[in-house]
Backbone bond lengths (Angstrom), bond angles and torsions (degrees), N, CA, C in turn:
res aa  C-N    CA-C-N  psi(-1)  N-CA   C-N-CA  omega(-1)  CA-C   N-CA-C  phi
1 M - - - 1.458 - - 1.519 108.07 -
2 D 1.307 116.20 121.94 1.456 120.01 -178.81 1.526 110.75 -90.01
3 N 1.324 114.91 178.16 1.470 120.72 -176.83 1.518 112.28 -62.37
4 M 1.337 116.99 -37.72 1.464 119.42 -178.85 1.523 110.78 -66.10
5 S 1.325 117.76 -36.08 1.468 120.30 178.27 1.525 110.28 -64.69
6 I 1.304 117.24 -42.03 1.460 120.76 177.74 1.529 109.63 -62.95
7 F 1.318 116.73 -42.45 1.456 121.72 178.45 1.531 109.99 -62.05
8 D 1.328 117.13 -42.30 1.470 121.03 179.67 1.523 111.53 -66.17
9 I 1.322 117.00 -37.02 1.469 120.66 176.57 1.529 109.75 -64.90
10 L 1.330 116.94 -41.07 1.469 120.33 178.15 1.527 111.45 -65.38
11 I 1.326 117.15 -40.65 1.469 120.47 177.45 1.529 109.83 -61.43
12 T 1.326 116.60 -44.45 1.460 120.84 179.45 1.529 110.66 -62.05
13 A 1.321 117.18 -46.07 1.467 121.23 -179.71 1.528 111.22 -62.65
14 C 1.322 117.01 -43.15 1.467 120.31 178.50 1.522 110.92 -63.84
15 G 1.311 116.31 -39.87 1.462 120.36 177.48 1.515 111.78 -61.94
16 L 1.326 116.47 -44.72 1.464 120.06 178.89 1.519 111.38 -64.84
17 Y 1.335 117.59 -36.89 1.459 120.21 177.78 1.529 110.78 -68.05
18 L 1.311 117.06 -35.51 1.464 120.32 176.98 1.526 110.44 -67.50
19 V 1.324 117.42 -37.29 1.467 120.84 174.68 1.526 109.58 -61.75
20 Y 1.339 116.60 -45.70 1.461 121.26 177.82 1.538 110.45 -57.40
21 T 1.320 116.27 -44.77 1.460 121.35 179.97 1.527 111.10 -60.78
22 A 1.329 116.64 -43.59 1.462 120.92 179.97 1.531 110.91 -64.40
23 V 1.322 116.80 -40.63 1.463 120.56 179.70 1.528 110.52 -66.16
24 V 1.329 117.21 -41.88 1.472 120.72 177.75 1.527 110.16 -61.85
25 M 1.326 117.16 -42.66 1.465 119.74 179.30 1.526 110.55 -61.90
26 K 1.311 116.35 -46.32 1.461 120.51 -174.81 1.524 112.33 -72.08
27 T 1.329 117.93 -40.72 1.470 119.89 -174.43 1.526 113.35 -87.24
28 R 1.319 117.62 -37.30 1.470 120.80 -176.00 1.522 113.44 -104.45
29 G 1.334 116.87 -12.07 1.454 119.53 -177.18 1.517 113.00 69.77
30 K 1.328 116.00 25.09 1.463 121.63 -176.52 1.528 109.22 -113.26
31 I 1.327 116.40 135.77 1.460 121.94 177.52 1.518 108.25 -97.34
32 V 1.326 116.01 122.56 1.465 121.46 179.01 1.525 108.31 -79.56
33 K 1.337 115.67 120.35 1.465 119.93 -178.76 1.523 110.44 -71.29
34 G 1.317 115.41 145.42 1.453 121.11 176.02 1.511 113.96 91.53
35 V 1.315 117.83 -5.85 1.464 120.25 179.27 1.526 109.41 -107.43
36 L 1.317 116.47 -65.15 1.463 120.28 179.50 1.522 112.66 -101.81
37 V 1.308 116.09 -17.63 1.468 120.98 174.63 1.525 108.05 -129.23
38 S 1.290 115.59 151.17 1.457 121.94 -179.67 1.531 110.61 -63.83
39 R 1.317 115.37 151.81 1.467 120.36 179.25 1.529 112.28 -63.92
40 D 1.320 117.72 -25.40 1.458 119.62 -178.54 1.530 113.09 -86.76
41 V 1.334 118.08 3.47 1.460 121.69 175.46 1.524 108.33 -89.18
42 D 1.321 116.02 128.76 1.458 120.84 175.57 1.532 107.36 -81.88
43 V 1.328 116.35 107.71 1.469 119.76 -174.66 1.526 112.36 -64.64
44 E 1.319 117.53 -21.02 1.457 120.34 177.63 1.530 111.36 -75.59
45 Q 1.323 117.49 -16.56 1.465 121.84 -179.39 1.526 112.89 -98.69
46 I 1.322 117.95 2.85 1.460 121.32 178.62 1.523 108.11 -63.93
47 K 1.339 115.82 133.09 1.465 118.64 -172.56 1.531 113.31 -69.81
48 D 1.346 119.16 -31.36 1.461 121.75 177.98 1.528 108.75 -139.29
49 K 1.324 115.03 77.28 1.464 121.64 -176.86 1.534 111.61 -62.82
50 E 1.328 117.10 -44.34 1.468 120.80 -179.54 1.516 111.44 -65.07
51 G 1.324 117.19 -38.86 1.465 120.96 177.30 1.519 111.54 -64.17
52 F 1.329 116.00 -41.66 1.462 120.69 177.76 1.532 110.37 -61.38
53 I 1.320 116.18 -44.92 1.463 120.38 -179.90 1.526 110.55 -63.73
54 R 1.321 117.18 -44.49 1.474 120.24 178.09 1.526 111.34 -60.33
55 Y 1.322 116.51 -42.63 1.456 121.67 -176.13 1.530 112.57 -71.73
56 M 1.330 116.69 -40.60 1.470 119.81 -171.02 1.531 115.42 -98.38
57 S 1.316 119.67 -22.15 1.467 119.34 -172.75 1.529 112.09 -63.55
58 G 1.302 118.56 -44.58 1.466 120.98 179.12 1.521 112.30 -66.21
59 K 1.317 115.74 -40.08 1.466 119.96 178.47 1.523 111.12 -65.76
60 A 1.330 116.53 -42.27 1.464 120.47 178.71 1.526 110.91 -64.75
61 L 1.315 116.72 -39.85 1.460 120.50 178.05 1.527 110.81 -62.59
62 L 1.309 116.69 -46.32 1.467 120.99 179.84 1.522 111.58 -61.98
63 V 1.311 117.50 -47.81 1.468 121.06 -178.86 1.530 110.39 -66.70
64 G 1.314 117.64 -37.13 1.459 120.47 177.23 1.521 112.52 -63.95
65 V 1.314 116.46 -44.43 1.470 120.60 177.86 1.527 109.99 -63.97
66 L 1.327 116.84 -43.22 1.469 119.97 178.71 1.522 111.65 -63.96
67 A 1.323 117.91 -39.67 1.468 120.69 179.15 1.528 110.13 -63.73
68 A 1.330 116.40 -45.23 1.464 119.41 178.47 1.528 110.50 -61.93
69 A 1.319 116.70 -41.16 1.468 120.62 179.21 1.527 111.20 -64.96
70 V 1.316 117.55 -42.14 1.468 121.42 178.21 1.519 110.37 -60.15
71 G 1.320 116.71 -46.66 1.459 120.47 179.44 1.516 111.96 -61.45
72 I 1.321 116.35 -44.90 1.468 120.30 -178.80 1.520 111.20 -67.56
73 I 1.331 117.09 -43.09 1.474 120.34 178.47 1.520 110.43 -59.93
74 N 1.307 116.73 -44.15 1.467 119.54 -179.49 1.528 111.97 -68.48
75 L 1.327 117.48 -37.20 1.463 119.94 175.78 1.528 111.24 -62.56
76 V 1.320 116.11 -45.83 1.467 120.36 179.00 1.523 110.37 -64.87
77 N 1.318 117.33 -42.79 1.465 120.90 179.26 1.528 111.07 -61.83
78 S 1.326 116.59 -40.78 1.468 120.05 177.67 1.528 111.16 -66.73
79 Y 1.331 116.13 -43.19 1.459 120.82 -178.52 1.528 111.16 -63.53
80 L 1.327 116.48 -40.98 1.471 121.33 -179.57 1.521 112.45 -84.56
81 K 1.335 115.90 -0.03 1.464 122.26 -177.98 1.536 111.07 53.90
82 G 1.329 112.91 47.86 1.459 120.64 178.89 1.512 111.00 -75.77
83 P 1.317 116.00 177.98 1.466 120.06 -178.84 1.528 112.23 -66.08
84 G 1.303 116.22 141.00 1.452 122.20 -178.40 1.512 113.80 -64.53
85 W 1.332 116.92 -27.35 1.461 119.64 -177.69 1.527 111.21 -65.15
86 V 1.332 117.88 -25.33 1.467 120.36 178.72 1.529 109.56 -63.12
87 S 1.318 116.07 -48.31 1.467 119.92 179.47 1.520 111.38 -62.84
88 V 1.315 116.21 -42.57 1.466 120.16 179.72 1.526 110.68 -62.63
89 A 1.323 117.30 -44.04 1.464 121.11 -179.29 1.531 111.48 -65.20
90 V 1.323 116.21 -42.79 1.463 120.43 -179.26 1.525 110.53 -65.02
91 I 1.319 116.79 -45.25 1.465 120.48 -179.66 1.528 111.04 -67.00
92 A 1.333 117.66 -39.11 1.471 120.57 178.71 1.529 110.40 -63.23
93 G 1.322 117.33 -43.89 1.463 120.66 177.98 1.512 111.79 -63.29
94 Y 1.326 115.73 -41.56 1.459 119.69 179.27 1.524 111.02 -66.62
95 F 1.319 117.02 -36.23 1.460 120.94 179.13 1.525 110.62 -60.34
96 V 1.327 117.09 -40.75 1.464 120.91 177.98 1.534 109.77 -62.99
97 V 1.333 116.78 -45.44 1.464 120.73 178.67 1.529 110.66 -61.91
98 L 1.322 116.17 -39.86 1.460 120.95 179.90 1.526 111.82 -64.44
99 M 1.313 117.72 -37.15 1.466 121.11 177.40 1.530 111.06 -66.14
100 V 1.319 117.22 -40.62 1.468 120.76 176.91 1.530 109.67 -64.78
101 F 1.329 116.86 -39.82 1.469 121.31 177.83 1.525 110.96 -63.88
102 A 1.320 117.11 -41.68 1.462 121.00 178.28 1.524 110.38 -61.77
103 Y 1.324 117.09 -42.74 1.460 121.12 177.26 1.532 110.40 -61.41
104 S 1.340 116.41 -43.27 1.466 120.63 178.78 1.526 111.30 -63.30
105 S 1.323 116.80 -37.72 1.464 120.64 178.97 1.523 111.64 -64.38
106 V 1.314 116.29 -42.16 1.465 120.44 178.19 1.526 109.77 -64.57
107 K 1.321 116.13 -43.64 1.459 121.03 179.41 1.536 110.33 -61.89
108 A 1.339 117.04 -42.95 1.460 121.27 179.34 1.520 110.77 -64.16
109 R 1.338 116.49 -40.94 1.464 119.16 179.24 1.523 110.64 -61.77
110 K 1.333 117.07 -44.70 1.464 120.36 -178.98 1.524 111.91 -68.02
111 T 1.337 116.27 -36.37 1.468 120.12 -176.43 1.523 113.42 -80.02
112 Y 1.330 117.22 -43.74 1.465 120.63 -169.70 1.524 115.02 -106.71
113 I 1.322 118.08 -21.52 1.463 119.15 -174.63 1.519 111.98 -104.61
114 E 1.312 117.73 -49.52 1.474 121.03 -175.27 1.508 113.22 -77.98
C-alpha cells in the first residue's frame, strides 16, 4: 500500500464521517463539535442553532458523499492501474468543491454562531 492509497483511505473515512455528522444534525438536531464548529464553541450558546443546521447539513452531506466518492474512485483507479489523469481530475474537482464548502462554513459561522 503506497502513500496515495493511505491518503485515499483517509479521504474516504473523512467523507463518511462528514456524512454521519450531517445525518446527526438533520435527524437529531445536534451539532457534532470539532467537525463543523470548533471544539471550544459551546453549541448550546449558538444564537441560531436551527438555522445553522438548515444551512450546513445539506452542504456537509454533499461534501461528505463527494469525499467518499473521490477516495473510492482513486483507490479503484490505483488498484486497476488506471491513468493518472483520472485521479488528478477527480481531486482537482473536489478541491474546488471543498473551497466553496470552506467559504460556506465561514459564512455560516459569521451568520449563525457569532
